[in-house]
C-alpha positions in Angstrom: 83.7 60.5 -7.3 82.8 59.3 -3.8 80.3 61.3 -1.8 80.6 61.1 2.0 77.3 59.6 3.3 78.1 60.1 7.0 79.7 63.3 8.2 81.5 61.4 10.9 83.5 59.4 8.4 85.6 62.4 7.3 87.3 63.1 10.6 88.1 59.4 11.0 89.7 59.3 7.5 91.7 62.4 8.3 92.9 60.9 11.5 93.9 57.6 9.8 95.7 59.5 7.1 97.5 61.6 9.7 98.6 58.5 11.6 99.9 56.9 8.4 101.9 60.1 7.5 103.4 60.3 11.0 104.5 56.6 10.8 105.9 56.9 7.2 107.5 60.4 7.7 110.5 59.5 9.9 112.0 56.8 7.6 111.4 58.8 4.5 112.9 61.9 6.0 116.0 60.0 7.3 116.4 58.4 3.8 116.3 61.8 2.1 118.8 63.2 4.7 121.2 60.4 4.1 120.9 60.6 0.4 121.8 64.3 0.5 125.4 64.8 -0.7 127.6 65.9 2.1 130.8 67.3 0.8 134.0 67.7 2.8 133.7 71.5 2.5 130.4 71.4 4.5 132.0 69.3 7.2 134.9 71.7 7.5 132.6 74.7 7.7 130.7 73.0 10.6 133.8 73.2 12.7 133.9 77.0 13.1 136.7 77.2 15.7 140.4 76.4 15.7 139.8 73.9 18.4 137.7 71.8 16.0 140.6 71.7 13.5 143.1 70.4 16.1 140.9 67.4 17.0 140.3 64.4 14.9 136.9 64.4 13.1 135.6 61.3 14.8 136.0 62.7 18.3 133.2 65.3 17.9 130.4 62.8 17.0 131.4 60.6 20.0 131.3 63.7 22.3 128.1 64.8 20.8 126.6 61.3 21.4 127.5 61.4 25.1 126.3 65.0 25.6 123.0 64.5 23.8 122.5 61.3 25.8 122.7 63.3 29.1 120.6 66.0 27.4 117.9 63.5 26.6 117.7 62.4 30.2 117.4 65.9 31.5 114.9 66.9 28.9 112.5 64.2 29.9 112.9 64.9 33.6 112.5 68.6 33.2 109.6 68.4 30.8 111.2 70.5 28.0 111.9 69.7 24.4 115.3 68.5 23.3 115.7 71.4 20.9 115.5 74.0 23.7 118.5 72.4 25.4 120.4 71.3 22.2 120.8 74.6 20.3 122.1 76.9 23.1 124.4 74.3 24.7 125.8 72.9 21.4 126.2 76.3 19.8 127.8 77.8 22.9 130.3 75.1 23.9 131.0 73.1 20.6 133.0 74.4 17.6 130.1 74.0 15.2 128.7 76.8 13.1 125.4 78.0 14.3 123.6 77.2 11.0 124.4 73.5 11.3 123.4 73.5 15.0 120.0 75.0 14.2 119.3 72.6 11.4 120.2 69.7 13.7 118.2 71.2 16.6 115.0 71.2 14.4 115.5 67.5 13.6 116.1 66.7 17.3 112.8 68.4 18.2 111.1 66.8 15.2 112.2 63.2 16.1 110.5 63.4 19.5 107.3 64.9 18.1 107.1 62.2 15.3 107.7 59.4 17.9 104.9 60.7 20.2 102.4 61.8 17.6 100.6 58.5 16.7 100.2 57.5 20.3 98.7 60.9 21.3 96.3 60.8 18.4 95.2 57.3 19.3 94.6 58.3 22.9 92.4 61.2 21.7 94.6 63.7 23.5 96.0 65.6 20.5 93.2 67.6 18.9 93.2 67.9 15.2 90.7 70.7 15.2 92.9 72.7 17.6 96.2 71.8 15.9 95.4 72.4 12.2 94.6 76.2 12.3 97.6 76.7 14.7 99.9 74.6 12.5 99.0 76.4 9.3 100.0 79.7 10.9 103.1 78.4 12.8 104.5 76.3 9.9 104.2 79.2 7.4 105.9 81.6 9.8 108.6 78.9 10.6 109.6 78.9 6.9 109.9 82.7 7.0 111.8 82.5 10.2 114.2 79.9 8.8 114.9 82.0 5.7 115.4 85.2 7.8 117.7 83.3 10.2 119.9 82.0 7.4 120.1 85.4 5.8 121.1 87.4 8.9 124.8 87.5 10.2 125.7 84.8 12.7 126.5 87.2 15.5 123.1 88.8 15.4 121.3 85.4 15.5 123.6 84.3 18.3 122.8 87.4 20.3 119.0 87.0 19.7 119.3 83.3 20.6 120.8 84.1 23.9 118.2 86.7 24.7 115.4 84.2 23.7 116.9 81.5 26.0 117.0 83.9 28.9 113.4 84.8 28.1 112.5 81.1 28.3 114.2 80.9 31.7 112.0 83.8 32.9 108.9 82.1 31.5 109.7 78.9 33.3 110.2 80.7 36.5 107.0 82.7 36.3 104.6 80.4 34.4 101.9 78.6 36.3 100.1 75.5 35.0 96.4 75.0 35.1 95.3 71.4 34.6 91.7 72.4 33.9 91.3 76.2 33.0 87.8 77.6 33.4 86.3 78.7 30.0 82.8 80.0 30.6 82.0 80.6 27.0 83.7 79.7 23.7 84.5 82.7 21.5 83.0 83.1 18.0 86.1 82.0 16.0 86.5 78.7 18.0 82.8 78.1 17.7 82.9 78.6 13.9 85.9 76.2 13.6 84.2 73.8 16.1 87.4 73.6 18.2 86.2 71.6 21.2 86.2 68.0 22.3 85.8 65.3 24.9 88.5 63.2 26.5 88.5 60.7 29.4 90.7 61.6 32.4 92.2 58.2 33.2 93.1 59.1 36.8 89.5 59.7 37.7 87.5 58.0 34.9 85.7 61.3 34.3 84.8 62.5 30.8 85.9 66.1 30.3 84.2 68.4 27.8 86.5 71.2 26.9 86.4 74.3 24.7 88.7 77.4 24.2 88.5 81.1 24.1 90.7 84.1 23.1 91.3 82.2 19.8 92.3 85.3 17.6 94.9 86.4 20.2 96.3 82.8 20.4 96.6 82.6 16.6 98.5 85.9 16.5 100.9 84.6 19.0 101.6 81.5 16.9 103.0 83.9 14.3 105.8 84.8 16.7 106.1 81.2 17.9 106.6 80.0 14.3 109.1 82.6 13.4 111.2 81.9 16.5 111.0 78.1 15.9 112.4 78.5 12.4 114.9 81.2 13.1 116.6 79.6 16.2 115.9 75.9 15.5 114.5 75.5 19.1 111.3 73.7 18.3 108.3 75.4 19.9 107.0 73.3 22.7 108.2 75.8 25.3 105.8 78.4 23.8 102.9 76.2 22.5 101.9 74.8 25.9 101.5 78.2 27.7 99.6 79.7 24.7 97.2 76.7 24.4 96.8 76.2 28.2 97.1 79.5 29.9 95.8 81.9 27.2 93.3 79.8 25.1 92.1 77.7 28.0 92.7 74.1 26.7 93.2 71.5 29.4 96.8 70.8 30.3 96.9 67.3 28.8 95.3 68.4 25.6 97.7 71.4 25.4 100.8 69.2 25.8 99.6 66.5 23.4 98.5 69.0 20.8 101.8 70.9 21.2 103.7 67.7 20.3 101.6 67.2 17.2 102.1 70.8 16.3 105.9 70.3 16.4 105.7 67.5 13.8 104.3 70.1 11.3 106.0 73.3 12.3 109.5 71.9 12.6 109.2 69.9 9.4 108.5 73.1 7.4 111.5 74.8 8.8 113.7 71.8 8.6 113.3 71.6 4.8 114.7 75.1 4.5 117.9 74.1 6.4 118.1 70.9 4.4 117.8 72.7 1.1 120.5 75.1 2.1 122.9 72.3 3.1 122.8 73.0 6.8 122.0 69.4 7.8 125.0 67.1 8.2 124.6 63.4 9.1 127.8 63.5 11.1 126.0 65.8 13.5 122.4 64.7 13.1 122.9 60.9 13.6 124.7 60.9 16.9 122.5 63.7 18.2 119.3 61.8 17.4 120.6 58.5 18.8 121.8 60.2 22.0 118.6 62.1 22.6 116.4 59.0 22.0 118.6 56.7 24.2 118.6 59.4 26.9 114.9 59.8 26.7 114.3 56.0 27.3 116.5 56.2 30.4 114.9 59.5 31.5 111.4 57.9 31.4 112.6 55.3 33.9 114.3 57.8 36.2 111.2 60.0 36.1 109.3 57.6 38.4 111.7 58.2 41.3 113.1 61.7 40.5 111.9 64.8 42.3 110.4 67.1 39.5 111.1 70.4 41.4 114.8 69.5 41.7 115.1 68.5 38.0 113.3 71.7 36.9 115.9 73.8 38.7 118.7 71.9 37.0 117.1 72.7 33.6 116.7 76.4 34.5 120.3 76.6 35.6 121.5 74.9 32.4 119.4 77.2 30.2 120.6 80.3 32.2 124.2 79.3 31.7 123.8 78.4 28.0 121.7 81.6 27.3 124.4 83.8 29.0 127.1 82.0 26.9 125.2 82.5 23.7 124.5 86.2 24.5 128.1 87.0 25.3 129.4 85.0 22.3 127.1 87.0 20.0 128.2 90.3 21.5 131.8 89.4 21.5 132.1 89.7 25.3 134.3 87.5 27.5 132.6 84.6 29.4 133.8 82.4 32.3 134.0 79.3 30.0 
């Protein structure tokens, strides 16, 4: 049995193993998904409305590809995860059953996180010490949330989804961003877990020493974040960043990067529940992932010239519209569309 002679070797081994897992994860997950038997019954159940039965089956994947392509552009420009836009819009305006939309939404959020994870770890922006305790709590609660979400009636989940999306709109309107929060003293829990670090701010060349506080409160909030991520299939980037940055005091870049890494763990846990229950259909997942990824590439190029404030308001209006649609659909009330 090998004994670690240098205590600095262990974090490097963990980091190398994590990078390997993130690189190997997407193709293995895609292979398992494609090998999952998809019966005609499941495809028919995905089309919940009568409109879906009147249209040829191949139309919906093409429409989904086009919509998610635009969604990928807006998501990058607005600084939100694809899952936050995907689930309310697709469930509200497409004839797919909510269970299939949530399963697909988790994979949409997961694909972006897995693509960004290795680069963020190499750049020393995603902190393993900050991510692992949060991920253990959030991923466990995401499994519970996914099981609860699949057990509850669809109209209850649809109503709760609409209320959650409207809550996200309020959060986006009121939230402030602090690039470098002031943390005078690390709390006892973060000191015991040694959650701190150093990173280089490339814009100034300055080395930033950071630490966090209010760790117990933050960990409790990750319980709710994990449950909502699994129950609604939204991902959790919209909640991770405010908790890490505004509450716990991590720098904004560390919060965003660590949030992406957290998604790769949290959403994977919940996605397996939906996959095991037959709620992941390649006919929906493949065009959605392709559309989101292609749109993201275009969005990155447009981001250089786009006005962030204008795009942010577009995202807020879209979420407000989709949240109201989901809420009225769950309550059985009429809506303008």
